[in-house]
N, C-alpha and C positions, 0 to 999 in steps of 0.2 A: 504494500500500500504506500503510495507516494505521500509524503508529508508536505504540509504547506508552510510550516513555520521555519524561518531561517534562524536556527538556534545559535549559529556562529555569529550572526549579526547581533543578537541579543547579548551573548556573552561578551562580545567585543565592547559593547556599550557599558555593560556592567564593569568591565575593566577600566573604562575611561573614568567612571565615577570612583571606583575603588582606589586607584592610585593617588587621587587627590585627598583621600582620607588621611594621608600623611601630613597634610597641612594642619588640620585641627589637633593632631597628635603632638604637634610642636608646642602647644600651649601648656599641657601638663608636663611636658619635658622641661620647659623653662621654669615652671614652678618647682619641679624636682631639683633642678640646679640651684635655685634660690634658697630652698630650705635644706640643701645638702642631702637630699634623698636619692635613692637609686634611680638612675635613668634607664636601666636595662629594660623595664617593661615597655617603654615608649620607643627606644632606639630599635629594639627587635621588631616591634609591631610596625614601625615606619618601614623598615627594610622588607617586611613581609607584604605590606600593602602595595608598595611600589613594584616589587618583583611579580607578585600575582597579578596586579592590575595591568602592568605592561604586557605580561604574558597573555592575558585574556584579550587585551586590545589587539594584539597581533593576529588573532584568529581571523579577523576580517578588517583590513585597513580602511575599507570604504563601506561601512554597513548601511544597508537600505532599511530605514525605519518605517514600518507600517504598523497598523493597529495591533496585529497579533504579536509582532516582535516587541512592541511597546509594552503590552501587558506582561509578557514574559520577562522583559528587562526590569520593569519596576518591581515585580514580585521577587525576582532573584536578587536584585540589588539590596532589598531590605533584609533578605535572609543572609546574604553574604556579609554585609556590614555587621550584622549581629554576631555572626561567627567570629569575624576578625576583631570586633570590639571586645570579645571575651578574652583575647590573648593577654592584654595587660594585667587582667585579674589573675590569670593563671601564673604568669611570670612573677607577679608580686608575691603570690602565695608560696611558690616553689623556688624562686630564684633561678639564676642561670649559672651553670657550672664554670663557664669560661670568664665570668666577670665578677667583680666584687659586688654582689647583690644579695644582702642578707634576706633569706626567705621569711615569710610571715606564716608559719605553720598554723597559727591560731585563726587565720582567715578561713571562713567557710567557702570562699571563692576558689579554693584550690581544687574543688570538685568540678570537673568540666561541665556537668549538667547545671550546677549552681552558677558557674561563670556565664554560661550561655543564657540562663534565665535572667541574670542581672543585666547583661548586655542587651538582650531583647527588650526587657522592661524599660531600659533607658532609651533606646532608639525609638521604640513605639510610644514613648512618653507615658507609659502605664504607671510607673512609680511603685510597683510591688517589689519587695526586696527579699532576698534570702541571706542577707548579712546576719551573722550571729550576733554581732555588736556593731552599732553605728557610732564610732568615735575616732578621734585622730591618734589614738594610742595603738589600736589594732591595725588601722589603715593609715597610709601616708596621705598628706594633703594632696599630693599630685594624683594619686589613684582616685581619691574622692572627687577631685576636680574633673577627672576623665568621666567618672560616673555622671556628673551633672552636665558635662559638655555633650555627652551622647544624647541627653534629652533635648538640649538646645538645638542640636543638629537635626534631630528627628521632628521637632515641633513644626516648623514651617515646611520641612520636607527636604531630604537630601537630594532627591531628584529635581525638585523645584530649584534648589540652589545650583545644581549642575546645569539646568537649562539656562539659568541666569548668567553663568560664567563660562560655559563650554560652547564654543561656536559649532561644534559637530552635532549638538543637540538642538540647534535653533530650528532646523527643519523637523517637524514632528513633535516639537516640544509641547504644543498644546495637548496632544494625545497623552503624553507622559504626565503632564500636570493634572489632567482630568483623571487619570488612573491613580495618581498618588494623593492629590489634594483631598482632605476630608470634606465631605458634603456632596450634594448632588452635582456640583459642577463649579467651575471657576469663572469669574467675570473677567473678560479680556479688557484690561484697563487702557492699554496702548496698542497701536497697530502691530508692533512687534512683540511676540510672546516673551522673548528674552527680557525686554524692557518691563513687561508686566511682572515677570518673576523677580527682577531686581527691585521693582517698586514694593512688592510684598515683603521681600527680605529687608528692604530699607526701613519700612515701618516696624518690622519685627525687631531689628537691631536697635532702632531709636528708642523704642519702649523699654527694651532690656537695659540699655544704658541709663535711661531716666530712672528706672526703678532702683538700679544699683546705687546711683548717686543719692537718691532720697533715703534709702535704707542706711547707707554709710553715714549720712548726715546725723542720724540718731546717735551714732557712736561719737562723732566729732563734738556734738553738743552735749554729750553726757546723758542723754535721755535713755539710751540703751547701750551700755558699754559692751554688751555681748555681741552686738551687731558689728563685728569687725569688718575690715575691708574684704577679707576672705569670705565671711558669711554673707555679706551684702551681695557680692558677685555670685556666689553659689546659689543664693535664693532667687536672684534675678534670672539666672540661667535656667532655673527650673520652674519659675512662675509662668513666664511668657509661653513656653511650649505646653502649658498645662501638664507638667510632669510630676512634680511633687517630691523628687529626691532631695531631701534636706540632709545636710551633714550632721544634724542634731538628732539624737535618738528619739526625742520627744517632739519632733517636728517643730511647728511654729509656736507650740506651747512654751518652748524654751525662751521665747523672746517677750518683749513688753507688749502692752496693749497698743502702744503707738505703732510698733512694727506691724502688728496684725491689721491695724486700720490702713496702713500704707499698702500692704499686700492685697487687700480686698479689691480695690479698683483695678489693680493690674490683672488679677484673676478674671474679673469681669471683662476687661479689655481683651484678654487672651481668648475669651469665648465669643468675641465679636468678629464679624466678617472684616478681615483686614482691608478689604477693598474700600470699605466705608471710611477708614482713616485716610486712605489715599485721596478720596474725593474731598474730604475736609481740608487736607493739607494743600490741595490744588485749587481751593477757592470756593467749593460748594459746601459751605459751612452748615447748611441746614439739612444736608442729605442724610446725616446720621439719624436725626430724629424724625425724618419723613419715612424712613425704612420700616415697613410693616413687620418684618422678621425681628428687627432690633427692638421694636416696641413690645412685641410679644415676648421676646427673651427677657426684657426688663420686668415685664408684668409677671412672668412665671417666677423669676427670682424674688420679686416683692411678695408674692403670695406665699411661697415656701418659707421665706424669712419670717413673715408675720405669724405663720402657724407655729414654726419652731420657737420663735421668741416667746409666744404666749405659753407654750408648753414649758419652756425652761423657767420663765418668770414665775409660773405657778407651782413649780416643784416637780416637774416630770422627769425625775431621775429613777434609776434602778433602785430596787430595794435591797440588793446585795450583789456581791461579785458573781458574775456568771461563770460557768465552766469555761476554762480557757481564757478568762478575762485578764486584762492587763492592769488592773487597779485593785487596791485593797480598800477596806472600810474607811481608813483614815483619809485616803484620797477622795473617796466619795463624799465624806462629810465636809471636806475642805471646799470642793467645787460647789457642793450644794449651798454651803453658807455664803460663798462668794457671789452666787448667781441668783438664787431664789429671792424675789422681791426687789432686785436691783435692775434698773432699766438698761444701763449702758452695757454691762457684761452679758446680759441675756440677749440684747440686740446684736452685740458684736459677735458672740459665738454663733448665734443663729445665722447671721448674714455670712460669716466666714465659712461655715460648713455648707450653707446653701450654695454659695459661689464655688467652693472647692469641689463639691460633688456634681453640681449641674454642669460646670465647665470641664469636669473630669481632671482637675488639677490634683486632687487627692491629698492636699495638705490637711493638717489637723491643728486647730487652736487648743484642743484638749482631747482627751481620750473619749470619743463619743460612744464607746462601749458602756460608759456610765449613764448614758441617757436611757430613759424608759422605753417601753414598747411602742408608744405612740410616736415619739420622736424618731426612733429607729425606722419605723414604718415609712415616715416621710423621707428620711435619708435614703432608704432602699429605693423608693420611687424615683428620687432625684438621680440615682445612678444610671437611669435609662434615658434621661433627657438629652444631655449633650449640648455642646456649644452651637454656634451658628455655622452655616455653610461658609467655607472660606476662613474659618477660624482654626486654631490649633486644637480645639476640643474634640473629644471622641464621642462614643455612644451613638444613639440613633440619629442625633442632630435635631435641634429644635425646629428647624424649618420643615422637617418631615412631619413632626407632630402637628405643626401649624396647618400644613396642607391636609393632613388626615382629618383634623377637626373641621376644616372648611368643607371637605368632601362629605363628611357626615351631615353637616348643615345643609349642603346642597341636596343630599338624598332625602332629608326630611322635607325640604321645600318641594322637590319634584314629586314626592309621594302625594303631597296635598294638591299639587298643580301638575298633573301628568302632561299637559300640553306645553309646559314651560321648557325653554332651553336656557340653561344657566351654567356657564363654564365656571370652573374653580379658578380664582384669580390670586396672583401673588404680586404685590406691589402694583396693582392695577392691570397687570398683564395676564391674559388667560393662559392656563397651563394645559398643554395638549394631553390627550388621553393616554398616549404612550408613556409620557413622563409620569403621569399619575400611576399607571400600572407599575412602573419601575419603583416608585416610592412604596406602594403597597407590598410589592414583592420583596424589596429589601427589608422592610420592617417585619414582615412575616418570617422571613428566613432568619433574621437576627434573633427574634424571640424563640424560634424553634431551636436554633443552635444553643441559645442560652439554657433552655429547659433540658435538652439532651446532655449538655455539658455538666450541668448541676447534678444530674442523675449519675453520670459516669464518675465524676469526682467523688460523690458520696459513696458509691459502691467501692471505689478503689480505697477510700479511707477506711471503710469497713473491712476490706480485705487485709489491710496491713495493721488493723487494730488501732487506728488513730481515732481518738475520742473527739468527735465533731458533732455539731448540731446541724439540722437541716438548713437553718438560716445561715450558718457559716458557709455551707457549700453553695447555697443559692447566691449569696453575696459574692463569694469568690468567683463563681462563673460570670456574674454580672460585671464585676470590676475587671476581669481579665479581657473579655470580649469588648467591653466599653472603654478599655485603657484608662480606668479610673484609679486603680491602685489599692487603697485600703478597703478591706471588707469588714466583717464583724468578728467578735471573739478573738481567738488566737491569731487570726489573719487581719486584725484591726490596725489602726494607725500607729499604735505603739508596739505592735507585734511584727510578724513577718510570715513568709511562706516556707521557711526552712523545714518545718516538720512534714510537709507533703512528701509523699513517696516520689521517687525519681520518675516513674511513668506519669504521675499527675503533674509534676513540674514540666515535663516535656509537652504534655497536653496543654498546659497553661501557656507555654511558649507559643504553641500553634495558635491558640485563641488570641493572644496579644498580636501576633503577626497578621492574622486575617482581619482582626478588629481594626488595626491601624490602616489597612488597605481597603476597608469597607467591604470585605467578604468576596464580592464578585470577581475582582481581578485575580484572586488566588484560586477560588473554586472553579472558575472557568477553565483553568489549566488542567483540572482533573477530568474534564469532559472529553469524550472521544471526538466530538464535533470540532473542538478547537484545533485538533491536530490533523484532521482530514483535509484533503484538498477540496 
């Protein structure tokens, strides 16, 4: 049977992207030099990326990029960079025999499955971790920076970045960006797709720098001495991609209320369509608040925040530590006393967690395992919403829910008025029926994979004797495919996924991968029709 997909062309383009992964690897290399840490993890990985990248590129010096090659290239690129991104973790844990590089045997990332999990979680901006301990004693500053940098690279998209800077991807770049960019599609901002990619990355970089400056100002002014330059940069690198990898074991709870208030608007901005920022910066200053998706997004955040704040203000906390919980009775009494009956902390924690889970950032201003069933139910619901199309957020995406709600409203109307013709509109423009079917299909498939994954993870946990609840496995499946990060119980914001069996970890890696690419670009590769002429 003749095949239709030119795999050599796809692999050649994967190589084009991979060899440039050496550039961001130079940043943790410089940090390692500054702090006197081992440079071996990064020097070895740079050599690997350049060697493998150039080798793949030579498979086809003049690749012809069509739709099928684009889908294969995007899917393979994310898988390959996740594998290569795990190499620094492995070298940090084991060292290299030929260089002076003291190993860190206490690191859990010496296990190849764990290293792949952490790398995939980084590049897909999930934020789930298998670190046994999150501190700068077990891990070097440079390796922790690499962990955060993987999220920043994955946020706006490594293929979008490649389209912006690599001339060989200028032809067919729109197909690649559509295949990679989160959401139903991207808005072409300029006549040239490479310029559109650069505009999106420019807005992304600008907001990252602004957040780092504001956070570091807290340290300079003495408001929050713990927000050092390193922490400010680390959290800016993981806020804007809606990643959530904090170098602190207790996430944003480790910092002041001022730091939490600064991070909140940046999480909301990260869940906004970045094209809107471009319009505002180029003169259309009212475009942001005329956008129907953005208004719906803010409305959903406001409703969830109001519900959570009311629950917290009136004392909606757990009555005791749950199985696998990450807090004790003293912690529960402290947070209860600080929040119940107090407007500012109740509102701050409610807004912070609403923004963190709706946008899929995954940060935590406190251990929300301590919240009661009603608040947890709201948080679980928030895990499925997602950011706007064209944002760095994951999950289903708020624009799909908006369109589905409008479709339901249309069906109710046409049921009462059978003769009426009423298209579903978004931003005043009618959505064609094919696009509607695509939204329905994606949402159904997303929820079906979520349910099947929760069952599989629960059965595997039972097989290995892991004590888990149904809610823990439901939330684990939801956060993995939605690239959210923290779940409930032992997989919560102050816990991790280390206790999962290795088959379950590999399955979660698969969920994170297909979730970041919005399922279809990966699953279509598994269909015979894709490969047939």
